[in-house]
Rosetta silent file (secondary structure, phi, psi, omega in degrees, C-alpha in Angstrom):
SEQUENCE: XXXXXXXXXXXXXXXXXXXXXXXXXXXXXXXXXXXXXXXXXXXXXXXXXXXXXXXXXXXXXXXXXXXXXXXXXXXXXXXXXXXXXXXXXXXXXXXXXXXXXXXXXXXXXXXXXXXXXXXXXXXXXXXXXXXXXXXXX
SCORE:     score description
SCORE:     0.000 S_00000001
   1 L     0.000  -44.869  177.490  -76.313  -68.888 -202.788 S_00000001
   2 H   -56.805  -33.504  178.223  -77.824  -67.969 -206.237 S_00000001
   3 H   -68.070  -40.283  179.448  -77.892  -71.629 -207.241 S_00000001
   4 H   -65.193  -42.337  178.650  -79.782  -72.585 -204.077 S_00000001
   5 H   -62.348  -45.602  179.105  -82.282  -69.754 -204.718 S_00000001
   6 H   -62.980  -39.894  175.108  -82.768  -70.878 -208.339 S_00000001
   7 H   -59.539  -45.522  176.181  -83.265  -74.460 -207.124 S_00000001
   8 H   -61.958  -41.848  176.532  -85.906  -73.344 -204.709 S_00000001
   9 H   -60.151  -53.700 -179.605  -87.745  -71.330 -207.431 S_00000001
  10 H   -56.423  -44.791  177.472  -87.650  -74.304 -209.829 S_00000001
  11 H   -63.743  -43.522  175.801  -88.918  -76.682 -207.101 S_00000001
  12 H   -57.554  -46.998  178.028  -91.592  -74.211 -206.160 S_00000001
  13 H   -62.586  -39.396  179.428  -92.833  -73.986 -209.753 S_00000001
  14 H   -65.419  -44.223 -179.583  -92.790  -77.777 -210.079 S_00000001
  15 H   -61.691  -43.187  177.971  -94.759  -78.209 -206.833 S_00000001
  16 H   -57.306  -46.981 -178.134  -97.221  -75.560 -207.982 S_00000001
  17 H   -62.658  -42.659 -179.268  -97.582  -77.408 -211.270 S_00000001
  18 H   -65.816  -45.795  179.634  -98.157  -80.776 -209.517 S_00000001
  19 H   -61.966  -45.011 -179.191 -100.785  -79.312 -207.175 S_00000001
  20 H   -64.304  -42.148  179.446 -102.494  -77.504 -210.011 S_00000001
  21 H   -64.762  -40.904  178.165 -102.504  -80.519 -212.319 S_00000001
  22 H   -64.599  -45.815  178.677 -103.807  -82.773 -209.544 S_00000001
  23 H   -63.206  -41.061 -177.195 -106.560  -80.361 -208.591 S_00000001
  24 H   -69.069  -43.913 -177.211 -107.594  -79.759 -212.229 S_00000001
  25 H   -61.423  -43.355  176.357 -107.425  -83.522 -212.994 S_00000001
  26 H   -57.717  -49.839 -179.771 -109.648  -84.163 -209.938 S_00000001
  27 H   -59.017  -44.648 -179.765 -112.121  -81.523 -211.062 S_00000001
  28 H   -61.803  -43.403  177.624 -112.198  -82.833 -214.603 S_00000001
  29 H   -67.698  -32.597 -179.460 -112.868  -86.426 -213.474 S_00000001
  30 H   -72.535  -18.806  177.830 -115.641  -85.226 -211.101 S_00000001
  31 L   -87.300   -3.769  174.756 -117.321  -83.573 -214.152 S_00000001
  32 L   107.882   -8.275  178.504 -117.431  -87.013 -215.857 S_00000001
  33 L   -76.138  161.171  178.775 -114.377  -86.668 -218.186 S_00000001
  34 L   -67.726  -39.952 -178.074 -111.624  -89.266 -218.320 S_00000001
  35 L    70.476 -163.988 -178.185 -108.861  -86.954 -217.231 S_00000001
  36 L  -117.840  166.310  177.078 -105.273  -88.183 -217.228 S_00000001
  37 L   -63.135  142.794 -178.596 -103.483  -90.857 -215.215 S_00000001
  38 H   -59.703  -34.984  179.055 -102.626  -89.507 -211.762 S_00000001
  39 H   -61.959  -27.901  176.143  -98.917  -90.134 -212.159 S_00000001
  40 H   -60.292  -29.901 -177.488  -98.996  -87.706 -215.136 S_00000001
  41 H   -63.486  -20.215 -177.378  -99.863  -84.982 -212.665 S_00000001
  42 H  -103.914   -1.674 -171.750  -96.272  -85.371 -211.279 S_00000001
  43 L   -81.087  109.551  177.925  -94.534  -85.589 -214.687 S_00000001
  44 H   -62.736  -24.541  177.876  -92.369  -82.451 -215.365 S_00000001
  45 H   -70.927  -41.656  175.460  -92.289  -83.253 -219.068 S_00000001
  46 H   -61.443  -40.763  177.333  -96.118  -83.180 -219.087 S_00000001
  47 H   -58.986  -48.631 -174.342  -96.051  -79.858 -217.226 S_00000001
  48 H   -64.902  -41.680 -177.288  -93.630  -78.429 -219.854 S_00000001
  49 H   -63.802  -43.084  177.628  -95.753  -79.811 -222.664 S_00000001
  50 H   -64.522  -39.966  177.838  -98.877  -78.180 -221.327 S_00000001
  51 H   -63.865  -45.080  177.321  -97.086  -74.896 -220.838 S_00000001
  52 H   -59.216  -49.145  179.207  -95.772  -74.960 -224.429 S_00000001
  53 H   -58.456  -45.924  179.182  -99.241  -75.831 -225.687 S_00000001
  54 H   -57.470  -51.932 -177.382 -100.857  -73.103 -223.659 S_00000001
  55 H   -53.907  -48.486 -178.358  -98.268  -70.611 -224.872 S_00000001
  56 H   -70.353  -25.455  176.049  -98.752  -71.514 -228.521 S_00000001
  57 L   -67.643   -9.218  178.370 -102.556  -71.401 -228.072 S_00000001
  58 L   -81.450  -13.849  179.597 -102.176  -67.644 -227.535 S_00000001
  59 L   -75.432  121.470  179.802 -101.227  -67.201 -231.204 S_00000001
  60 L   -57.403  139.597 -176.645 -104.476  -66.192 -232.970 S_00000001
  61 H   -56.449  -31.550  178.869 -105.928  -68.772 -235.331 S_00000001
  62 H   -68.910  -25.428  176.376 -105.897  -66.461 -238.322 S_00000001
  63 H   -74.946  -42.589  177.788 -102.126  -66.153 -237.940 S_00000001
  64 H   -58.176  -43.764 -179.022 -101.717  -69.889 -237.680 S_00000001
  65 H   -59.886  -39.724  176.844 -103.854  -70.366 -240.716 S_00000001
  66 H   -66.967  -31.188  172.801 -101.612  -68.150 -242.824 S_00000001
  67 H   -71.202  -38.530 -179.406  -98.549  -70.237 -241.882 S_00000001
  68 H   -60.938  -45.380 -179.728 -100.425  -73.436 -242.794 S_00000001
  69 H   -60.257  -38.443  176.104 -101.299  -71.899 -246.158 S_00000001
  70 H   -64.205  -46.796 -177.385  -97.652  -71.017 -246.744 S_00000001
  71 H   -71.502  -33.862 -179.799  -96.350  -74.430 -245.822 S_00000001
  72 L  -100.912   18.365  176.253  -99.038  -76.303 -247.896 S_00000001
  73 L   -53.341  132.393 -178.896  -98.967  -73.963 -250.919 S_00000001
  74 L   -52.498  -35.081 -179.834  -99.644  -76.016 -254.049 S_00000001
  75 L   -92.980  -50.717 -175.607  -96.545  -74.771 -255.775 S_00000001
  76 H   -60.742  -45.594 -178.844  -94.064  -74.054 -252.970 S_00000001
  77 H   -51.918  -65.460 -175.589  -94.477  -77.292 -251.028 S_00000001
  78 H   -71.154  -33.211 -176.949  -93.559  -79.761 -253.786 S_00000001
  79 H   -86.133  -37.326 -174.943  -91.133  -77.608 -255.721 S_00000001
  80 H  -111.511  -48.708 -175.927  -89.250  -75.648 -253.158 S_00000001
  81 H   -72.661  -48.648  178.573  -89.920  -76.885 -249.673 S_00000001
  82 L   -88.177  -32.935  179.477  -89.758  -80.670 -250.384 S_00000001
  83 L  -100.336  178.873  174.461  -87.923  -80.497 -253.656 S_00000001
  84 H    55.106   29.648  179.513  -84.880  -78.527 -254.802 S_00000001
  85 H    63.428   23.931 -177.205  -83.052  -79.246 -251.497 S_00000001
  86 H    79.069   11.161 -177.384  -85.415  -76.941 -249.595 S_00000001
  87 E  -109.618  143.125  177.011  -84.444  -73.927 -251.698 S_00000001
  88 L   -63.916  131.366  178.412  -86.863  -71.763 -253.649 S_00000001
  89 L   -77.560   -2.414  175.092  -86.537  -72.526 -257.278 S_00000001
  90 L   -99.981  -62.020 -176.580  -87.088  -68.859 -258.066 S_00000001
  91 L  -101.316   -9.887  177.032  -85.024  -66.812 -255.623 S_00000001
  92 L    83.238    2.451 -177.402  -82.852  -69.571 -254.035 S_00000001
  93 L   -75.051  163.530  170.618  -83.759  -68.841 -250.457 S_00000001
  94 E   -65.026  104.053 -173.203  -84.190  -71.321 -247.655 S_00000001
  95 H   -55.429  -47.533 -179.696  -87.931  -71.960 -248.297 S_00000001
  96 H   -62.251  -46.829  178.887  -88.886  -72.971 -244.753 S_00000001
  97 H   -57.404  -42.371 -177.811  -87.068  -70.081 -243.174 S_00000001
  98 H   -67.203  -39.879 -179.638  -88.764  -67.625 -245.580 S_00000001
  99 H   -64.138  -29.473 -176.399  -92.109  -69.230 -244.854 S_00000001
 100 H   -84.636  -17.666 -175.655  -91.621  -68.776 -241.060 S_00000001
 101 L   -87.013  118.004 -170.406  -90.603  -65.141 -241.374 S_00000001
 102 L   -68.487  -17.055 -179.361  -93.802  -63.072 -241.024 S_00000001
 103 L   -93.989   -4.911 -177.188  -92.452  -60.095 -243.061 S_00000001
 104 L   -87.336  153.254  176.247  -91.360  -62.131 -246.124 S_00000001
 105 L  -121.634  151.423  176.705  -93.330  -62.661 -249.322 S_00000001
 106 L   -69.951  133.572 -178.036  -93.081  -65.534 -251.815 S_00000001
 107 L   -63.156  -21.326  174.440  -90.931  -64.465 -254.843 S_00000001
 108 L   -90.147   -7.877 -179.437  -93.648  -65.870 -257.142 S_00000001
 109 L    87.537    9.249  179.569  -96.418  -64.048 -255.426 S_00000001
 110 L   -65.368  -32.474  173.781  -98.108  -67.152 -253.994 S_00000001
 111 L  -149.917  150.081 -176.905  -98.311  -65.607 -250.529 S_00000001
 112 L  -104.474 -162.811  179.493  -97.631  -62.266 -248.985 S_00000001
 113 L   -68.672  161.892  177.175  -96.569  -60.970 -245.587 S_00000001
 114 L   -65.803  134.682  177.795  -98.608  -62.122 -242.490 S_00000001
 115 L   -90.474  109.914 -174.264 -101.748  -60.138 -242.091 S_00000001
 116 L   -78.115  -31.380 -178.258 -101.863  -59.350 -238.357 S_00000001
 117 L   -79.844  128.037  178.251 -105.340  -57.807 -238.199 S_00000001
 118 H   -62.113  -37.850 -176.245 -108.128  -60.389 -237.918 S_00000001
 119 H   -68.964  -45.122 -179.226 -110.555  -58.002 -239.582 S_00000001
 120 H   -66.420  -39.058 -177.846 -108.136  -57.388 -242.534 S_00000001
 121 H   -65.008  -41.350 -178.189 -107.441  -61.156 -242.872 S_00000001
 122 H   -63.750  -40.888  174.681 -111.129  -61.928 -242.991 S_00000001
 123 H   -60.332  -41.588 -178.824 -111.530  -59.407 -245.872 S_00000001
 124 H   -64.412  -42.570  178.231 -108.545  -60.894 -247.606 S_00000001
 125 H   -65.120  -36.902 -179.227 -110.154  -64.476 -247.323 S_00000001
 126 H   -68.154  -36.205  178.946 -113.401  -63.165 -248.713 S_00000001
 127 H   -76.601  -35.705  178.513 -111.499  -61.765 -251.674 S_00000001
 128 L  -127.485   76.337 -176.466 -109.295  -64.871 -252.021 S_00000001
 129 L   -69.091  145.049  179.923 -111.198  -67.765 -250.564 S_00000001
 130 L  -134.718  141.072  175.965 -109.339  -70.912 -249.617 S_00000001
 131 L  -116.441  124.063 -179.551 -110.699  -74.314 -248.463 S_00000001
 132 L  -102.247  119.402  178.389 -108.401  -76.277 -246.209 S_00000001
 133 L  -129.845  116.123  178.142 -109.047  -80.010 -246.225 S_00000001
 134 L   -76.609  137.160  179.562 -106.720  -82.407 -244.463 S_00000001
 135 L  -124.237  128.759  179.700 -106.120  -85.671 -246.377 S_00000001
 136 L  -104.857  146.840  172.815 -104.557  -88.624 -244.708 S_00000001
 137 L   111.297    0.000    0.000 -102.731  -91.533 -246.365 S_00000001
């Protein structure tokens, strides 16, 4: 019986997703936007993708920016993350794992713990300005 109940719940969520996606797509197209192909409104992978994207969009941008700065740090990226087998050349840690941990600091002092407060992070950026420019190629 629990398997049948679980199946009903999953099917209900899927149907709700299909109806929501179809209604939203209709509304978007009525507003003049291109929208998505109608068959995508029935695609469970598309539903999952939108759910994951929405969930990740709840992470404040100042937090995401700090992770980007860690991953693209001028010293850590070439020497530890991409070089040296992914290990820090100073402390020997798994560089990517350390970068993803909000409470860790770089052993060379290139970056500190994640600053959770948007106000404190703004002050930090005023004190230590950074310009992020994506370069392709």
